[in-house]
Backbone and ligand atoms as CSV (ligand in chain L), in Angstrom:
chain,resi,resn,atom,element,x,y,z
A,1,MET,N,N,6.670,-10.727,-13.086
A,1,MET,CA,C,6.819,-9.270,-13.222
A,1,MET,C,C,8.294,-8.909,-13.202
A,2,ARG,N,N,8.645,-7.965,-14.075
A,2,ARG,CA,C,10.050,-7.572,-14.153
A,2,ARG,C,C,10.508,-6.868,-12.876
A,3,LYS,N,N,11.716,-7.195,-12.464
A,3,LYS,CA,C,12.268,-6.652,-11.228
A,3,LYS,C,C,12.310,-5.124,-11.262
A,4,LYS,N,N,12.712,-4.602,-12.409
A,4,LYS,CA,C,12.836,-3.148,-12.558
A,4,LYS,C,C,11.491,-2.470,-12.327
A,5,VAL,N,N,10.438,-3.058,-12.881
A,5,VAL,CA,C,9.104,-2.492,-12.730
A,5,VAL,C,C,8.678,-2.577,-11.269
A,6,GLN,N,N,8.941,-3.733,-10.659
A,6,GLN,CA,C,8.547,-3.888,-9.259
A,6,GLN,C,C,9.293,-2.898,-8.359
A,7,ASP,N,N,10.561,-2.666,-8.672
A,7,ASP,CA,C,11.322,-1.705,-7.882
A,7,ASP,C,C,10.736,-0.302,-7.977
A,8,SER,N,N,10.315,0.064,-9.173
A,8,SER,CA,C,9.775,1.408,-9.308
A,8,SER,C,C,8.416,1.505,-8.619
A,9,ILE,N,N,7.661,0.411,-8.644
A,9,ILE,CA,C,6.381,0.371,-7.935
A,9,ILE,C,C,6.606,0.454,-6.426
A,10,LYS,N,N,7.616,-0.241,-5.979
A,10,LYS,CA,C,7.949,-0.230,-4.556
A,10,LYS,C,C,8.271,1.207,-4.088
A,11,ARG,N,N,9.066,1.886,-4.907
A,11,ARG,CA,C,9.392,3.273,-4.567
A,11,ARG,C,C,8.140,4.130,-4.517
A,12,LYS,N,N,7.250,3.903,-5.477
A,12,LYS,CA,C,6.010,4.657,-5.537
A,12,LYS,C,C,5.180,4.428,-4.273
A,13,LEU,N,N,5.086,3.172,-3.859
A,13,LEU,CA,C,4.304,2.821,-2.669
A,13,LEU,C,C,4.900,3.454,-1.417
A,14,ILE,N,N,6.218,3.407,-1.328
A,14,ILE,CA,C,6.871,3.973,-0.151
A,14,ILE,C,C,6.656,5.487,-0.111
A,15,ARG,N,N,6.716,6.091,-1.295
A,15,ARG,CA,C,6.481,7.540,-1.348
A,15,ARG,C,C,5.058,7.863,-0.911
A,16,LYS,N,N,4.093,7.103,-1.402
A,16,LYS,CA,C,2.693,7.304,-1.030
A,16,LYS,C,C,2.499,7.166,0.476
A,17,MET,N,N,3.093,6.104,1.013
A,17,MET,CA,C,3.000,5.839,2.443
A,17,MET,C,C,3.590,7.009,3.233
A,18,ASN,N,N,4.741,7.492,2.774
A,18,ASN,CA,C,5.367,8.621,3.445
A,18,ASN,C,C,4.483,9.855,3.418
A,19,GLU,N,N,3.838,10.081,2.283
A,19,GLU,CA,C,2.958,11.235,2.164
A,19,GLU,C,C,1.813,11.139,3.154
A,20,LEU,N,N,1.235,9.944,3.233
A,20,LEU,CA,C,0.138,9.741,4.171
A,20,LEU,C,C,0.599,9.961,5.611
A,21,LEU,N,N,1.763,9.413,5.923
A,21,LEU,CA,C,2.272,9.541,7.289
A,21,LEU,C,C,2.645,10.989,7.588
A,22,GLU,N,N,3.129,11.693,6.564
A,22,GLU,CA,C,3.439,13.111,6.715
A,22,GLU,C,C,2.187,13.900,7.098
A,23,GLU,N,N,1.100,13.585,6.409
A,23,GLU,CA,C,-0.157,14.262,6.705
A,23,GLU,C,C,-0.577,14.011,8.141
A,24,LEU,N,N,-0.367,12.780,8.591
A,24,LEU,CA,C,-0.731,12.429,9.958
A,24,LEU,C,C,0.115,13.209,10.942
A,25,LYS,N,N,1.379,13.334,10.590
A,25,LYS,CA,C,2.293,14.087,11.444
A,25,LYS,C,C,1.762,15.503,11.602
A,26,GLY,N,N,1.309,16.072,10.467
A,26,GLY,CA,C,0.724,17.406,10.487
A,26,GLY,C,C,-0.517,17.449,11.356
A,27,ALA,N,N,-1.178,16.300,11.505
A,27,ALA,CA,C,-2.402,16.237,12.284
A,27,ALA,C,C,-2.140,16.255,13.793
A,28,GLY,N,N,-0.910,16.359,14.198
A,28,GLY,CA,C,-0.670,16.591,15.612
A,28,GLY,C,C,0.325,15.692,16.311
A,29,ASP,N,N,0.657,14.559,15.746
A,29,ASP,CA,C,1.599,13.688,16.442
A,29,ASP,C,C,2.995,13.882,15.885
A,30,ASP,N,N,3.972,13.965,16.744
A,30,ASP,CA,C,5.324,14.243,16.256
A,30,ASP,C,C,6.212,13.003,16.338
A,31,ASP,N,N,5.584,11.881,16.496
A,31,ASP,CA,C,6.351,10.657,16.688
A,31,ASP,C,C,6.720,9.957,15.372
A,32,ILE,N,N,6.366,10.574,14.262
A,32,ILE,CA,C,6.650,9.951,12.968
A,32,ILE,C,C,7.766,10.726,12.269
A,33,SER,N,N,8.844,10.063,11.991
A,33,SER,CA,C,9.933,10.761,11.320
A,33,SER,C,C,10.024,10.322,9.864
A,34,ASP,N,N,10.740,11.066,9.075
A,34,ASP,CA,C,10.842,10.761,7.648
A,34,ASP,C,C,11.614,9.477,7.406
A,35,VAL,N,N,11.208,8.788,6.382
A,35,VAL,CA,C,11.955,7.604,5.964
A,35,VAL,C,C,12.589,7.924,4.622
A,36,GLU,N,N,13.889,7.961,4.593
A,36,GLU,CA,C,14.581,8.324,3.360
A,36,GLU,C,C,14.946,7.085,2.560
A,37,SER,N,N,15.354,6.055,3.254
A,37,SER,CA,C,15.817,4.866,2.553
A,37,SER,C,C,14.672,4.124,1.876
A,38,GLU,N,N,14.986,3.505,0.770
A,38,GLU,CA,C,13.958,2.749,0.056
A,38,GLU,C,C,14.039,1.267,0.383
A,39,ASN,N,N,14.952,0.903,1.222
A,39,ASN,CA,C,15.136,-0.514,1.527
A,39,ASN,C,C,14.667,-0.856,2.932
A,40,VAL,N,N,13.606,-0.200,3.324
A,40,VAL,CA,C,13.170,-0.375,4.712
A,40,VAL,C,C,11.693,-0.713,4.774
A,41,ILE,N,N,11.284,-1.645,3.935
A,41,ILE,CA,C,9.864,-1.990,3.905
A,41,ILE,C,C,9.373,-2.415,5.282
A,42,GLY,N,N,10.120,-3.283,5.924
A,42,GLY,CA,C,9.711,-3.751,7.244
A,42,GLY,C,C,9.502,-2.580,8.181
A,43,ASP,N,N,10.434,-1.643,8.117
A,43,ASP,CA,C,10.375,-0.477,8.978
A,43,ASP,C,C,9.130,0.356,8.694
A,44,ILE,N,N,8.862,0.571,7.419
A,44,ILE,CA,C,7.735,1.444,7.092
A,44,ILE,C,C,6.399,0.740,7.364
A,45,VAL,N,N,6.392,-0.575,7.231
A,45,VAL,CA,C,5.179,-1.317,7.574
A,45,VAL,C,C,4.938,-1.259,9.087
A,46,ASP,N,N,6.012,-1.400,9.850
A,46,ASP,CA,C,5.911,-1.246,11.306
A,46,ASP,C,C,5.344,0.116,11.659
A,47,ARG,N,N,5.866,1.107,10.960
A,47,ARG,CA,C,5.448,2.472,11.202
A,47,ARG,C,C,3.957,2.643,10.938
A,48,ALA,N,N,3.519,2.059,9.827
A,48,ALA,CA,C,2.097,2.136,9.491
A,48,ALA,C,C,1.279,1.407,10.548
A,49,ASN,N,N,1.780,0.261,10.991
A,49,ASN,CA,C,1.061,-0.489,12.028
A,49,ASN,C,C,0.985,0.307,13.320
A,50,SER,N,N,2.062,1.028,13.624
A,50,SER,CA,C,2.047,1.792,14.865
A,50,SER,C,C,1.062,2.946,14.771
A,51,VAL,N,N,0.805,3.398,13.543
A,51,VAL,CA,C,-0.191,4.452,13.353
A,51,VAL,C,C,-1.563,3.973,13.819
A,52,TYR,N,N,-1.836,2.689,13.571
A,52,TYR,CA,C,-3.141,2.157,13.950
A,52,TYR,C,C,-3.360,2.217,15.465
A,53,GLU,N,N,-2.260,2.185,16.177
A,53,GLU,CA,C,-2.383,2.195,17.634
A,53,GLU,C,C,-2.404,3.597,18.220
A,54,MET,N,N,-2.070,4.562,17.374
A,54,MET,CA,C,-2.046,5.937,17.867
A,54,MET,C,C,-3.439,6.541,17.858
A,55,GLN,N,N,-3.591,7.547,18.661
A,55,GLN,CA,C,-4.886,8.235,18.711
A,55,GLN,C,C,-5.240,8.883,17.379
A,56,ILE,N,N,-4.208,9.333,16.657
A,56,ILE,CA,C,-4.499,10.032,15.400
A,56,ILE,C,C,-5.228,9.141,14.406
A,57,TYR,N,N,-5.106,7.850,14.608
A,57,TYR,CA,C,-5.777,6.948,13.694
A,57,TYR,C,C,-7.278,7.220,13.668
A,58,ASP,N,N,-7.808,7.605,14.808
A,58,ASP,CA,C,-9.238,7.918,14.884
A,58,ASP,C,C,-9.611,9.125,14.047
A,59,LYS,N,N,-8.608,9.954,13.783
A,59,LYS,CA,C,-8.896,11.173,13.024
A,59,LYS,C,C,-8.871,10.933,11.525
A,60,LEU,N,N,-8.368,9.774,11.140
A,60,LEU,CA,C,-8.320,9.472,9.716
A,60,LEU,C,C,-9.724,9.268,9.178
A,61,THR,N,N,-9.891,9.654,7.917
A,61,THR,CA,C,-11.161,9.334,7.279
A,61,THR,C,C,-11.128,7.861,6.897
A,62,GLU,N,N,-12.295,7.322,6.647
A,62,GLU,CA,C,-12.419,5.930,6.226
A,62,GLU,C,C,-11.518,5.655,5.020
A,63,LYS,N,N,-11.515,6.593,4.081
A,63,LYS,CA,C,-10.759,6.434,2.854
A,63,LYS,C,C,-9.255,6.383,3.144
A,64,GLU,N,N,-8.801,7.245,4.033
A,64,GLU,CA,C,-7.380,7.273,4.382
A,64,GLU,C,C,-6.959,5.982,5.079
A,65,ARG,N,N,-7.828,5.485,5.925
A,65,ARG,CA,C,-7.525,4.210,6.607
A,65,ARG,C,C,-7.358,3.085,5.613
A,66,ILE,N,N,-8.310,2.998,4.681
A,66,ILE,CA,C,-8.271,1.941,3.676
A,66,ILE,C,C,-7.019,2.087,2.824
A,67,ASN,N,N,-6.741,3.320,2.434
A,67,ASN,CA,C,-5.577,3.603,1.608
A,67,ASN,C,C,-4.282,3.175,2.296
A,68,LEU,N,N,-4.149,3.540,3.545
A,68,LEU,CA,C,-2.960,3.196,4.322
A,68,LEU,C,C,-2.819,1.678,4.444
A,69,GLN,N,N,-3.950,1.046,4.703
A,69,GLN,CA,C,-3.965,-0.417,4.816
A,69,GLN,C,C,-3.555,-1.072,3.502
A,70,GLU,N,N,-4.087,-0.546,2.398
A,70,GLU,CA,C,-3.789,-1.133,1.096
A,70,GLU,C,C,-2.314,-0.992,0.736
A,71,ILE,N,N,-1.770,0.190,1.038
A,71,ILE,CA,C,-0.360,0.415,0.719
A,71,ILE,C,C,0.512,-0.495,1.566
A,72,SER,N,N,0.204,-0.602,2.840
A,72,SER,CA,C,1.046,-1.450,3.690
A,72,SER,C,C,0.886,-2.924,3.312
A,73,ASP,N,N,-0.306,-3.313,2.893
A,73,ASP,CA,C,-0.507,-4.684,2.394
A,73,ASP,C,C,0.336,-4.942,1.144
A,74,ALA,N,N,0.328,-3.975,0.231
A,74,ALA,CA,C,1.080,-4.134,-1.010
A,74,ALA,C,C,2.577,-4.259,-0.714
A,75,LEU,N,N,3.073,-3.445,0.212
A,75,LEU,CA,C,4.485,-3.522,0.583
A,75,LEU,C,C,4.815,-4.867,1.213
A,76,LYS,N,N,3.874,-5.373,2.016
A,76,LYS,CA,C,4.091,-6.686,2.628
A,76,LYS,C,C,4.131,-7.768,1.575
A,77,ARG,N,N,3.301,-7.620,0.537
A,77,ARG,CA,C,3.307,-8.622,-0.532
A,77,ARG,C,C,4.606,-8.568,-1.326
A,78,ILE,N,N,5.133,-7.360,-1.527
A,78,ILE,CA,C,6.431,-7.246,-2.205
A,78,ILE,C,C,7.491,-7.952,-1.367
A,79,GLU,N,N,7.464,-7.669,-0.078
A,79,GLU,CA,C,8.435,-8.254,0.835
A,79,GLU,C,C,8.327,-9.781,0.847
A,80,GLY,N,N,7.098,-10.261,0.784
A,80,GLY,CA,C,6.871,-11.696,0.838
A,80,GLY,C,C,7.053,-12.382,-0.511
A,81,GLY,N,N,7.345,-11.591,-1.547
A,81,GLY,CA,C,7.592,-12.163,-2.868
A,81,GLY,C,C,6.334,-12.613,-3.597
A,82,VAL,N,N,5.168,-12.152,-3.150
A,82,VAL,CA,C,3.931,-12.560,-3.811
A,82,VAL,C,C,3.241,-11.386,-4.498
A,83,TYR,N,N,3.973,-10.292,-4.607
A,83,TYR,CA,C,3.380,-9.111,-5.216
A,83,TYR,C,C,3.062,-9.340,-6.689
A,84,GLY,N,N,1.920,-8.783,-7.131
A,84,GLY,CA,C,1.583,-8.851,-8.545
A,84,GLY,C,C,0.706,-10.039,-8.894
A,85,LYS,N,N,0.373,-10.855,-7.886
A,85,LYS,CA,C,-0.535,-11.975,-8.129
A,85,LYS,C,C,-1.923,-11.618,-7.615
A,86,CYS,N,N,-2.911,-11.989,-8.403
A,86,CYS,CA,C,-4.289,-11.724,-8.005
A,86,CYS,C,C,-4.636,-12.582,-6.777
A,87,ILE,N,N,-5.233,-11.945,-5.746
A,87,ILE,CA,C,-5.541,-12.701,-4.527
A,87,ILE,C,C,-6.741,-13.626,-4.718
A,88,VAL,N,N,-7.471,-13.419,-5.792
A,88,VAL,CA,C,-8.639,-14.263,-6.025
A,88,VAL,C,C,-8.294,-15.471,-6.905
A,89,CYS,N,N,-7.770,-15.206,-8.105
A,89,CYS,CA,C,-7.532,-16.314,-9.038
A,89,CYS,C,C,-6.058,-16.744,-9.080
A,90,GLY,N,N,-5.165,-15.952,-8.485
A,90,GLY,CA,C,-3.768,-16.348,-8.425
A,90,GLY,C,C,-2.954,-16.056,-9.680
A,91,LYS,N,N,-3.619,-15.514,-10.679
A,91,LYS,CA,C,-2.891,-15.179,-11.909
A,91,LYS,C,C,-2.158,-13.857,-11.755
A,92,ALA,N,N,-1.162,-13.649,-12.600
A,92,ALA,CA,C,-0.417,-12.395,-12.542
A,92,ALA,C,C,-1.318,-11.232,-12.955
A,93,ILE,N,N,-1.234,-10.164,-12.174
A,93,ILE,CA,C,-1.991,-8.960,-12.508
A,93,ILE,C,C,-1.247,-8.228,-13.632
A,94,GLU,N,N,-1.984,-7.651,-14.553
A,94,GLU,CA,C,-1.361,-6.930,-15.664
A,94,GLU,C,C,-0.402,-5.871,-15.142
A,95,GLU,N,N,0.787,-5.859,-15.730
A,95,GLU,CA,C,1.809,-4.923,-15.283
A,95,GLU,C,C,1.329,-3.477,-15.397
A,96,ARG,N,N,0.644,-3.197,-16.520
A,96,ARG,CA,C,0.139,-1.833,-16.731
A,96,ARG,C,C,-0.782,-1.411,-15.612
A,97,ARG,N,N,-1.599,-2.354,-15.170
A,97,ARG,CA,C,-2.557,-2.075,-14.110
A,97,ARG,C,C,-1.826,-1.762,-12.800
A,98,LEU,N,N,-0.784,-2.519,-12.528
A,98,LEU,CA,C,-0.031,-2.308,-11.289
A,98,LEU,C,C,0.718,-0.974,-11.303
A,99,VAL,N,N,1.185,-0.587,-12.475
A,99,VAL,CA,C,1.870,0.697,-12.568
A,99,VAL,C,C,0.881,1.826,-12.279
A,100,ALA,N,N,-0.337,1.669,-12.799
A,100,ALA,CA,C,-1.364,2.688,-12.576
A,100,ALA,C,C,-1.887,2.651,-11.141
A,101,ILE,N,N,-2.117,1.442,-10.617
A,101,ILE,CA,C,-2.646,1.282,-9.249
A,101,ILE,C,C,-1.757,0.297,-8.504
A,102,PRO,N,N,-0.679,0.790,-7.906
A,102,PRO,CA,C,0.302,-0.118,-7.285
A,102,PRO,C,C,-0.282,-0.989,-6.181
A,103,GLU,N,N,-1.339,-0.527,-5.515
A,103,GLU,CA,C,-1.892,-1.304,-4.402
A,103,GLU,C,C,-2.939,-2.313,-4.864
A,104,ALA,N,N,-3.145,-2.419,-6.183
A,104,ALA,CA,C,-4.130,-3.371,-6.693
A,104,ALA,C,C,-3.759,-4.789,-6.275
A,105,LYS,N,N,-4.749,-5.558,-5.811
A,105,LYS,CA,C,-4.440,-6.940,-5.444
A,105,LYS,C,C,-5.297,-7.937,-6.193
A,106,MET,N,N,-6.137,-7.411,-7.081
A,106,MET,CA,C,-6.933,-8.302,-7.921
A,106,MET,C,C,-6.693,-7.947,-9.382
A,107,CYS,N,N,-6.759,-8.952,-10.242
A,107,CYS,CA,C,-6.654,-8.681,-11.671
A,107,CYS,C,C,-7.953,-7.996,-12.102
A,108,ILE,N,N,-7.911,-7.440,-13.285
A,108,ILE,CA,C,-9.049,-6.632,-13.741
A,108,ILE,C,C,-10.332,-7.462,-13.818
A,109,ILE,N,N,-10.198,-8.740,-14.158
A,109,ILE,CA,C,-11.388,-9.599,-14.301
A,109,ILE,C,C,-12.042,-9.845,-12.939
A,110,CYS,N,N,-11.207,-10.212,-11.944
A,110,CYS,CA,C,-11.751,-10.466,-10.606
A,110,CYS,C,C,-12.279,-9.178,-9.975
A,111,LYS,N,N,-11.570,-8.081,-10.248
A,111,LYS,CA,C,-11.969,-6.799,-9.687
A,111,LYS,C,C,-13.341,-6.388,-10.209
A,112,SER,N,N,-13.552,-6.521,-11.506
A,112,SER,CA,C,-14.853,-6.103,-12.027
A,112,SER,C,C,-15.941,-7.074,-11.586
A,113,ALA,N,N,-15.592,-8.350,-11.421
A,113,ALA,CA,C,-16.564,-9.304,-10.888
A,113,ALA,C,C,-16.954,-8.935,-9.461
A,114,ALA,N,N,-15.947,-8.541,-8.663
A,114,ALA,CA,C,-16.206,-8.166,-7.269
A,114,ALA,C,C,-17.061,-6.917,-7.201
A,115,GLU,N,N,-16.800,-5.985,-8.098
A,115,GLU,CA,C,-17.585,-4.754,-8.104
A,115,GLU,C,C,-19.036,-5.012,-8.501
A,116,LYS,N,N,-19.215,-5.924,-9.417
A,116,LYS,CA,C,-20.573,-6.270,-9.833
A,116,LYS,C,C,-21.354,-6.884,-8.674
A,117,ARG,N,N,-20.658,-7.718,-7.883
A,117,ARG,CA,C,-21.321,-8.343,-6.739
A,117,ARG,C,C,-21.780,-7.332,-5.718
A,118,LYS,N,N,-20.965,-6.276,-5.561
A,118,LYS,CA,C,-21.268,-5.249,-4.576
A,118,LYS,C,C,-22.542,-4.491,-4.898
A,119,VAL,N,N,-22.799,-4.269,-6.180
A,119,VAL,CA,C,-23.939,-3.445,-6.598
A,119,VAL,C,C,-25.263,-4.183,-6.416
L,1,ZN,ZN,ZN,-7.955,-12.593,-10.711
């Protein structure tokens, strides 16, 4: 995956994470401050992890929890240099797909196979 594309995806993920954390802040806890820098993945992942330990985590909907988890997972994969690879088959995920869904961790083939299994 091209570095430029990954950088823009990284920014997108960090923005999403910030939005989610902002909402949580609105939900009553004042211990979350804004993250302006884009080079603080470790920091923002820590922040997301600390959310899990806070009481407000209980107030999150199931969907918000999953979303937060997915974003922090994606950021960890970027940090670990394994971003953009399908967790099932190991092949590169289509760039277009990642731009549309930055937290995607499966290629379209594995994803649709997984969805079929669920039904
Ligand atoms: Zn796959």
